[in-house]
C-alpha positions as CSV (number, residue, x, y, z in Angstrom):
1,X,-76.5,20.2,-22.1
2,X,-73.6,18.1,-23.4
3,X,-70.0,18.8,-22.8
4,X,-69.4,19.9,-26.3
5,X,-72.4,22.2,-26.6
6,X,-71.6,23.8,-23.2
7,X,-68.0,24.4,-24.4
8,X,-69.1,26.3,-27.5
9,X,-71.8,28.3,-25.8
10,X,-69.1,29.3,-23.3
11,X,-66.7,30.1,-26.2
12,X,-69.3,32.3,-28.2
13,X,-70.3,34.1,-24.9
14,X,-66.6,34.8,-24.1
15,X,-66.0,36.1,-27.7
16,X,-68.8,38.5,-27.7
17,X,-67.9,39.7,-24.2
18,X,-64.3,40.3,-25.3
19,X,-65.4,43.0,-27.7
20,X,-66.7,45.2,-24.5
21,X,-64.1,44.3,-21.9
22,X,-60.5,43.3,-21.8
23,X,-60.4,39.6,-21.4
24,X,-58.3,36.5,-21.8
25,X,-60.3,34.7,-24.4
26,X,-57.6,32.5,-25.6
27,X,-55.1,31.1,-23.0
28,X,-52.2,29.4,-24.2
29,X,-50.6,27.2,-21.4
30,X,-46.8,26.3,-21.7
31,X,-46.5,23.8,-18.8
32,X,-43.0,22.9,-20.0
33,X,-40.2,24.4,-22.1
34,X,-38.6,20.9,-22.5
35,X,-38.8,18.7,-25.5
36,X,-37.9,15.1,-26.2
37,X,-36.6,16.2,-29.7
38,X,-34.0,18.3,-31.2
39,X,-35.1,19.5,-34.5
40,X,-32.5,21.4,-36.5
41,X,-34.8,24.5,-37.3
42,X,-36.3,24.7,-33.6
43,X,-35.2,27.2,-31.2
44,X,-38.4,27.2,-29.1
45,X,-37.4,25.1,-26.2
46,X,-34.9,25.0,-23.3
47,X,-33.9,22.2,-20.8
48,X,-35.1,24.2,-17.8
49,X,-36.5,21.5,-15.4
50,X,-39.2,24.0,-14.1
51,X,-42.7,22.6,-15.0
52,X,-46.1,23.7,-13.9
53,X,-47.8,21.7,-11.3
54,X,-51.4,20.6,-11.7
55,X,-52.4,22.6,-8.6
56,X,-50.9,25.6,-10.3
57,X,-52.5,25.0,-13.5
58,X,-55.9,24.6,-11.6
59,X,-55.3,28.1,-10.2
60,X,-54.5,29.4,-13.6
61,X,-57.7,27.8,-15.1
62,X,-59.9,29.5,-12.2
63,X,-58.2,32.7,-13.1
64,X,-58.7,32.3,-16.7
65,X,-62.4,31.7,-16.2
66,X,-62.7,34.9,-14.4
67,X,-61.0,36.7,-17.3
68,X,-63.5,35.2,-19.8
69,X,-61.4,32.3,-21.3
70,X,-63.2,30.5,-24.3
71,X,-60.4,28.2,-25.2
72,X,-57.1,26.8,-23.5
73,X,-54.4,25.6,-25.9
74,X,-51.3,23.5,-24.5
75,X,-47.9,24.1,-26.2
76,X,-44.3,23.7,-25.3
77,X,-41.5,22.5,-25.6
78,X,-43.3,19.3,-25.8
79,X,-46.6,19.3,-23.7
80,X,-47.1,15.6,-23.9
81,X,-44.0,14.9,-21.5
82,X,-45.9,16.9,-18.9
83,X,-47.3,14.3,-16.4
84,X,-50.3,16.7,-15.6
85,X,-51.6,17.0,-19.1
86,X,-54.7,14.7,-19.0
87,X,-55.7,16.1,-15.6
88,X,-55.4,19.5,-16.8
89,X,-57.5,18.8,-20.0
90,X,-60.1,17.1,-17.8
91,X,-60.3,20.1,-15.6
92,X,-60.9,22.3,-18.7
93,X,-63.6,20.0,-19.9
94,X,-65.5,20.2,-16.5
95,X,-65.2,24.0,-16.8
96,X,-66.8,24.1,-20.2
97,X,-63.6,25.4,-21.7
98,X,-62.4,24.1,-25.1
99,X,-59.0,22.6,-25.5
100,X,-56.4,22.5,-28.1
101,X,-53.2,20.6,-28.1
102,X,-50.2,21.0,-30.3
103,X,-47.6,18.0,-30.2
104,X,-44.7,16.5,-32.0
105,X,-46.5,13.2,-31.9
106,X,-43.8,11.0,-30.6
107,X,-45.8,10.1,-27.6
108,X,-49.0,9.3,-29.5
109,X,-50.2,5.7,-29.2
110,X,-53.2,3.8,-28.4
111,X,-53.2,4.4,-24.7
112,X,-52.3,8.2,-25.0
113,X,-54.8,8.9,-27.8
114,X,-57.5,7.3,-25.7
115,X,-56.5,9.2,-22.7
116,X,-56.7,12.5,-24.7
117,X,-60.1,11.6,-26.1
118,X,-61.5,10.5,-22.5
119,X,-60.1,13.7,-20.9
120,X,-62.2,15.7,-23.6
121,X,-59.6,17.1,-25.8
122,X,-61.3,19.1,-28.6
123,X,-58.3,19.8,-31.1
124,X,-55.2,18.0,-31.7
125,X,-52.4,19.5,-33.8
126,X,-49.7,17.1,-34.8
127,X,-46.4,18.4,-36.2
128,X,-45.3,16.1,-39.0
129,X,-42.6,17.3,-41.2
130,X,-42.3,14.3,-43.6
131,X,-42.9,10.6,-44.5
132,X,-39.3,9.8,-43.6
133,X,-37.1,11.3,-40.8
134,X,-34.3,13.5,-41.9
135,X,-31.0,15.0,-40.4
136,X,-33.1,18.2,-39.5
137,X,-36.5,16.5,-38.3
138,X,-37.7,13.1,-37.2
139,X,-41.4,14.1,-36.8
140,X,-43.3,11.8,-38.9
141,X,-45.6,10.0,-36.2
142,X,-48.9,10.2,-38.1
143,X,-47.5,7.8,-41.0
144,X,-46.1,5.3,-38.8
145,X,-48.0,2.1,-37.7
146,X,-51.5,2.5,-36.7
147,X,-51.4,6.0,-35.5
148,X,-53.8,7.5,-38.2
149,X,-56.4,4.7,-37.7
150,X,-56.3,5.3,-33.9
151,X,-56.8,9.2,-34.3
152,X,-59.6,8.4,-36.7
153,X,-61.2,6.1,-34.1
154,X,-60.8,8.9,-31.4
155,X,-62.5,11.4,-33.7
156,X,-65.6,9.2,-34.1
157,X,-65.7,8.1,-30.5
158,X,-64.7,11.3,-28.6
159,X,-65.2,14.1,-31.2
160,X,-61.4,14.7,-31.0
161,X,-60.6,16.7,-34.2
162,X,-56.9,16.4,-35.5
163,X,-54.9,18.1,-38.2
164,X,-51.3,18.2,-39.4
165,X,-48.7,21.0,-39.1
166,X,-45.8,20.8,-41.4
167,X,-42.8,23.2,-41.5
168,X,-41.2,24.2,-45.0
169,X,-37.5,24.5,-44.9
170,X,-35.0,24.6,-47.9
171,X,-34.3,21.1,-48.1
172,X,-37.5,19.2,-47.4
173,X,-39.6,20.1,-50.6
174,X,-40.1,16.4,-51.5
175,X,-41.2,15.6,-47.9
176,X,-43.7,18.5,-48.0
177,X,-45.0,17.1,-51.3
178,X,-45.4,13.7,-49.6
179,X,-47.3,15.1,-46.8
180,X,-49.7,17.1,-48.9
181,X,-50.5,14.0,-50.8
182,X,-51.0,12.1,-47.6
183,X,-53.2,14.7,-46.4
184,X,-55.4,14.5,-49.5
185,X,-55.4,10.7,-49.6
186,X,-56.6,10.4,-45.8
187,X,-58.7,13.5,-45.8
188,X,-56.7,15.3,-42.9
189,X,-56.5,19.0,-42.9
190,X,-52.8,20.3,-43.2
191,X,-51.3,23.6,-42.2
192,X,-48.0,24.6,-43.9
193,X,-45.7,27.1,-42.5
194,X,-42.3,28.4,-43.7
195,X,-39.6,27.8,-41.1
196,X,-39.3,30.9,-38.8
197,X,-35.6,31.9,-38.2
198,X,-34.3,33.1,-34.8
199,X,-35.0,36.6,-34.0
200,X,-31.7,37.2,-32.5
201,X,-30.1,36.1,-35.8
202,X,-27.0,33.7,-36.1
203,X,-28.6,31.7,-38.8
204,X,-27.5,31.3,-42.5
205,X,-29.5,30.8,-45.8
206,X,-26.7,28.2,-46.6
207,X,-27.4,25.9,-43.9
208,X,-30.1,23.8,-45.8
209,X,-32.9,25.2,-43.5
210,X,-33.5,28.9,-43.9
211,X,-34.6,30.6,-47.1
212,X,-32.6,33.6,-48.6
213,X,-33.2,35.9,-51.6
214,X,-30.9,33.6,-53.6
215,X,-33.6,30.8,-53.2
216,X,-36.3,32.4,-55.3
217,X,-36.2,29.8,-58.0
218,X,-36.8,27.0,-55.4
219,X,-39.3,29.0,-53.6
220,X,-41.2,29.6,-56.7
221,X,-41.5,25.9,-57.4
222,X,-42.6,25.3,-54.0
223,X,-45.2,28.0,-54.0
224,X,-46.6,27.0,-57.4
225,X,-46.9,23.5,-56.2
226,X,-48.8,24.2,-53.2
227,X,-51.2,26.6,-54.7
228,X,-52.0,24.3,-57.7
229,X,-52.7,21.4,-54.9
230,X,-54.8,24.0,-53.0
231,X,-56.9,25.0,-56.0
232,X,-57.6,21.3,-56.8
233,X,-59.2,20.9,-53.4
234,X,-56.3,19.6,-51.2
235,X,-57.1,20.2,-47.5
236,X,-54.5,23.0,-47.1
237,X,-55.9,25.6,-44.7
238,X,-53.5,28.4,-45.2
239,X,-54.5,31.2,-47.6
240,X,-52.6,31.5,-50.8
241,X,-51.4,34.9,-50.0
242,X,-49.3,33.4,-47.1
243,X,-47.3,31.3,-49.7
244,X,-46.9,34.0,-52.3
245,X,-46.0,36.6,-49.8
246,X,-42.6,34.9,-48.9
247,X,-41.0,36.9,-51.6
248,X,-42.0,40.2,-50.4
249,X,-41.0,39.0,-46.9
250,X,-37.5,38.2,-47.9
251,X,-37.3,41.5,-49.5
252,X,-38.2,43.0,-46.1
253,X,-41.1,44.7,-47.4
254,X,-43.9,46.1,-45.0
255,X,-47.1,44.4,-46.1
256,X,-48.6,42.8,-43.2
257,X,-49.2,43.4,-39.6
258,X,-49.0,40.5,-36.9
259,X,-52.2,41.3,-34.9
260,X,-51.1,39.6,-31.8
261,X,-51.7,42.7,-29.4
262,X,-55.2,43.3,-31.2
263,X,-56.4,39.7,-31.0
264,X,-59.3,39.1,-28.5
265,X,-57.3,38.2,-25.4
266,X,-54.6,35.9,-26.5
267,X,-52.3,35.3,-23.4
268,X,-49.3,32.9,-23.1
269,X,-48.5,31.4,-19.6
270,X,-45.0,30.0,-19.0
271,X,-44.2,27.0,-16.6
272,X,-43.5,29.7,-13.8
273,X,-46.8,31.5,-14.4
274,X,-45.4,34.5,-16.0
275,X,-46.8,35.9,-19.3
276,X,-44.6,35.2,-22.6
277,X,-44.9,37.8,-25.3
278,X,-45.2,35.2,-28.2
279,X,-44.8,31.5,-28.5
280,X,-42.1,32.0,-30.9
281,X,-39.9,33.5,-28.1
282,X,-38.6,32.2,-24.8
283,X,-39.1,35.5,-22.8
284,X,-41.1,36.2,-19.6
285,X,-42.6,39.6,-19.1
286,X,-43.2,41.3,-15.8
287,X,-46.6,40.1,-15.7
288,X,-47.9,37.2,-13.4
289,X,-50.9,35.5,-15.0
290,X,-52.6,35.4,-11.6
291,X,-52.4,39.2,-11.2
292,X,-54.0,40.0,-14.5
293,X,-57.1,42.2,-14.3
294,X,-58.8,44.5,-16.7
295,X,-56.2,47.2,-16.2
296,X,-53.3,44.9,-16.3
297,X,-54.7,43.4,-19.5
298,X,-54.8,46.8,-21.2
299,X,-51.2,47.6,-20.3
300,X,-50.0,44.2,-21.3
301,X,-51.6,45.0,-24.8
302,X,-49.4,48.1,-25.0
303,X,-46.3,46.1,-24.1
304,X,-47.0,43.5,-26.8
305,X,-47.7,46.1,-29.4
306,X,-44.2,47.6,-28.8
307,X,-42.6,44.2,-29.0
308,X,-44.5,43.3,-32.2
309,X,-43.5,46.4,-34.0
310,X,-39.8,45.2,-33.6
311,X,-40.2,41.4,-34.4
312,X,-42.8,41.7,-37.2
313,X,-40.4,42.5,-40.0
314,X,-38.3,39.5,-39.0
315,X,-40.9,36.7,-38.7
316,X,-43.1,35.2,-41.3
317,X,-45.1,32.6,-39.0
318,X,-48.1,31.2,-40.7
319,X,-50.2,31.2,-37.5
320,X,-49.5,35.0,-37.2
321,X,-49.9,35.8,-40.9
322,X,-53.4,33.7,-41.1
323,X,-54.6,35.4,-38.2
324,X,-54.0,38.8,-39.8
325,X,-55.3,37.7,-43.1
326,X,-58.6,36.2,-42.0
327,X,-59.3,39.3,-39.8
328,X,-59.1,41.5,-42.8
329,X,-60.9,38.9,-45.2
330,X,-64.1,37.8,-43.4
331,X,-65.6,36.0,-46.5
332,X,-62.3,33.9,-46.7
333,X,-62.5,33.1,-43.0
334,X,-66.2,32.2,-43.3
335,X,-65.4,29.6,-46.1
336,X,-62.5,28.3,-44.1
337,X,-65.0,27.5,-41.3
338,X,-67.4,26.0,-43.6
339,X,-64.7,23.9,-45.2
340,X,-63.4,22.7,-41.7
341,X,-66.9,21.8,-40.6
342,X,-67.4,19.8,-43.9
343,X,-64.2,18.0,-43.5
344,X,-65.0,17.1,-40.0
345,X,-68.2,15.7,-41.1
346,X,-66.5,13.6,-43.8
347,X,-64.0,12.4,-41.3
348,X,-66.8,11.3,-38.9
349,X,-68.5,9.4,-41.6
């Protein structure tokens, strides 16, 4: 059985099992909270030097296997500054566990892309906010030099899929349009998400980043543009309802439920081995990942449900909304999977 087939067999087996017992189907490892960038809209990082060691990671992987893991995602901070990354991905590959990595792309080059491919990385998500760097974000790695061609080579050689993640903030509409056109031109899937303000407040809609009710005209222009492109077949993976829902969100209507506590075993692990309630937060709950079992997973779901009830009205993250939407719209989810498979075949060709 090939490594790829073994990984998917493990994923499907773990997914089915997760419906019958508490599990950790999707474990999101945060090996470091540090980042080598300082984007103006980002508050999901800190300079704490504590990092996960590779021996700690291997212990977490062994625990995750016992808890029925199907996929492990590497997040940060910036996970590519973690020296144990390639060994960790290789360990997952040997354990038949799918891997997913989200990076700002600054460290992607011929050597690191090949290392990721050789380690067996399955999915690479690259944060790219525009063609040109701005005062808010300098993330434009995929459009620089030969990065895109190297990624396509890795897709053909190693089966390493990749996509673009772009953030929509108030002053980058032209950059967003450029990224949408880039995605269409090069047949690369793109996920677009409105900037998420910090939950503790302290932000203003006058700072050129965060949207407010007075930005309705600009938002309508943005939404109309994205939906038009999506209907023309551009590879935008988020549902239309996410983009149109921004107006209801800004009016603080209760129209969607972040289903984080209800997902099939999504667990975040911090550099110290604690459980984090959400990747949009920087907290640590009173749960050690190594101590999790069926009973502890059940109680964790209850804790997460209480936290989500408080933060849901203040967050409009596309990853959370998309999960909610596709959970309640099975046909749309099936179409998304079919479109993704077709896009992957086109990229391979």
